[in-house]
C-alpha positions in Angstrom: 85.7 121.9 100.0 82.5 120.1 100.9 84.0 117.0 101.8 86.8 118.6 103.7 83.8 120.4 105.9 81.8 117.7 106.3 84.8 115.4 107.7 85.3 118.0 110.3 82.3 118.4 111.2 82.1 114.8 111.9 85.5 114.6 114.0 83.8 117.6 115.9 80.7 115.9 116.3 82.9 112.6 117.5 85.2 114.4 119.3 82.2 116.1 121.3 80.0 113.0 122.0 83.7 111.4 123.2 83.9 114.1 125.7 80.7 115.2 126.6 79.8 115.0 130.2 83.8 114.8 131.7 83.9 115.9 135.1 86.8 118.1 136.5 89.6 115.1 135.6 93.1 115.9 136.1 95.8 114.1 135.7 98.7 114.5 138.6 101.3 116.4 135.4 97.1 118.2 134.0 96.5 119.3 137.8 100.4 120.9 138.0 99.8 123.2 135.9 97.1 124.4 137.2 96.3 127.3 140.2 97.1 126.3 143.1 93.7 126.3 144.8 92.0 123.6 141.9 95.0 121.2 144.0 92.3 121.7 146.4 88.8 121.6 145.0 89.7 118.7 143.5 90.6 117.5 147.5 87.9 114.5 148.1 89.6 112.3 150.5 87.7 112.3 153.8 87.6 115.0 156.4 89.2 116.9 153.7 87.0 120.1 154.5 88.9 120.3 157.4 91.6 120.7 155.4 93.3 125.0 156.9 94.1 125.0 153.0 90.9 124.3 151.9 88.8 126.1 154.2 91.2 128.9 153.9 90.6 128.9 149.4 86.7 129.0 150.3 87.5 132.0 152.9 88.8 133.9 150.1 86.9 133.2 147.4 83.5 133.2 149.6 81.6 130.3 150.1 78.7 130.5 147.1 81.6 131.0 144.5 83.6 127.9 146.1 81.1 125.4 146.0 81.4 126.2 141.7 84.6 126.4 141.4 85.2 122.8 139.7 83.5 124.6 136.6 86.1 127.1 136.9 88.6 124.7 137.2 87.6 122.6 134.8 87.3 125.1 132.1 91.1 126.2 132.8 91.6 122.3 132.4 89.8 121.9 129.0 91.4 125.1 127.7 94.8 123.2 128.7 93.9 120.2 126.7 92.9 122.0 124.0 96.2 123.8 123.8 97.8 120.6 123.9 96.4 119.4 120.8 96.6 119.9 117.0 94.1 123.2 116.3 91.9 122.9 114.7 91.1 119.4 115.0 87.9 118.1 116.0 89.1 116.9 119.3 90.9 121.0 119.8 87.3 121.9 119.0 85.7 119.8 121.5 87.8 120.6 124.2 86.9 124.4 123.9 83.9 123.9 123.4 83.2 122.1 127.1 85.7 124.8 128.4 83.1 127.6 127.8 80.6 125.4 128.8 82.2 125.3 131.9 83.6 129.5 132.3 79.8 130.2 131.1 78.2 127.9 134.0 80.9 129.8 136.4 79.8 133.7 134.5 76.0 133.0 135.4 76.9 131.7 139.2 79.4 133.2 140.4 78.8 136.9 142.9 80.1 140.0 142.2 82.6 139.4 144.3 84.7 136.9 142.9 87.6 137.9 142.4 89.2 136.4 139.6 86.3 138.2 137.0 88.8 139.6 135.0 90.8 136.4 134.6 87.3 134.6 133.7 86.7 137.0 130.5 90.3 136.7 129.4 90.0 132.7 129.6 87.0 132.6 128.3 88.2 135.0 124.9 90.6 132.6 125.1 88.4 129.6 124.6 86.9 131.4 121.7 89.7 132.1 119.9 91.0 128.5 120.1 87.8 128.1 118.4 88.8 130.6 116.0 85.9 132.0 116.7 87.4 135.8 116.6 84.1 138.1 117.2 83.6 136.3 121.1 87.2 136.4 121.7 87.0 140.1 120.7 83.8 140.4 122.8 85.0 139.0 127.0 88.7 140.8 126.1 86.9 144.0 125.5 84.9 142.8 128.4 87.9 142.9 130.5 89.6 145.7 128.8 86.6 147.9 129.6 85.6 146.3 133.1 89.0 145.8 134.2 92.0 148.1 133.0 94.2 147.7 135.5 94.5 144.1 134.5 97.3 143.8 132.2 97.5 141.1 130.0 94.0 141.7 128.7 96.0 144.4 127.2 97.9 142.0 125.4 95.5 139.8 124.4 93.5 142.8 122.6 96.8 144.0 120.7 97.1 141.1 119.5 94.4 139.8 118.1 93.7 143.3 116.9 97.3 142.7 114.8 96.8 139.4 113.6 93.4 140.8 111.8 95.6 143.9 110.5 93.4 146.8 112.5 96.6 148.2 113.5 94.3 151.5 114.8 92.8 149.6 117.0 95.7 148.1 118.1 97.2 151.5 118.8 94.7 152.8 121.0 94.9 149.5 123.3 98.8 149.7 123.0 98.6 153.5 124.2 97.0 152.8 126.5 98.8 150.0 128.1 102.0 152.2 128.3 100.3 155.5 130.3 98.8 152.9 132.3 101.8 150.4 133.4 105.1 152.6 131.9 107.2 151.8 129.7 107.0 147.9 129.4 109.0 145.8 126.8 106.3 144.1 126.0 104.1 147.3 125.2 107.5 148.9 123.4 107.4 145.7 120.5 104.5 145.8 120.0 104.1 149.8 119.5 107.2 148.7 116.8 104.6 146.3 114.8 102.2 148.0 115.3 104.0 151.2 113.8 105.3 148.6 111.2 101.7 148.1 109.9 100.7 151.6 110.2 103.3 152.5 107.6 102.5 150.1 105.2 98.9 150.7 105.1 
């Protein structure tokens, strides 16, 4: 048991050292999987600030937020990389760790008008979930759920988290609220069936 734990910690910290300080450095294939604005935030060719799309992105997010968006895009990139390797390994944990660092930077620096706040909280939850830190994952999912009740994906994230923890009553509360908010969508109806099965078993 101890040998396994020591091995994991060694692999984790070795991976952290290897990944420490990595910038927003996506490959062409990785960039294709990121939101369109990340492609322009990654633009470093001469005169890029004169590009019409670059300027439109800056206008959409606001100059104060746009200047930090490489951290947001970096967080998304590292979550994708963490998802692409074997879960539970040191390398995966290191990717999620640095995703959290990037997203926390954005959380500290973004203005109140930042239009991606609900997604930011959900992505923070995803990164913590990738590290199997379900307490912090729930914290950020629930934060998005409370602050941005029209952000549909948050309901799914919370319901799945609760179902996987056999917390059927909490899952039902969130899912019922989703049905009230968004109507009887197939995904929420499937959730309701699963939740009712769990409640019947308790």
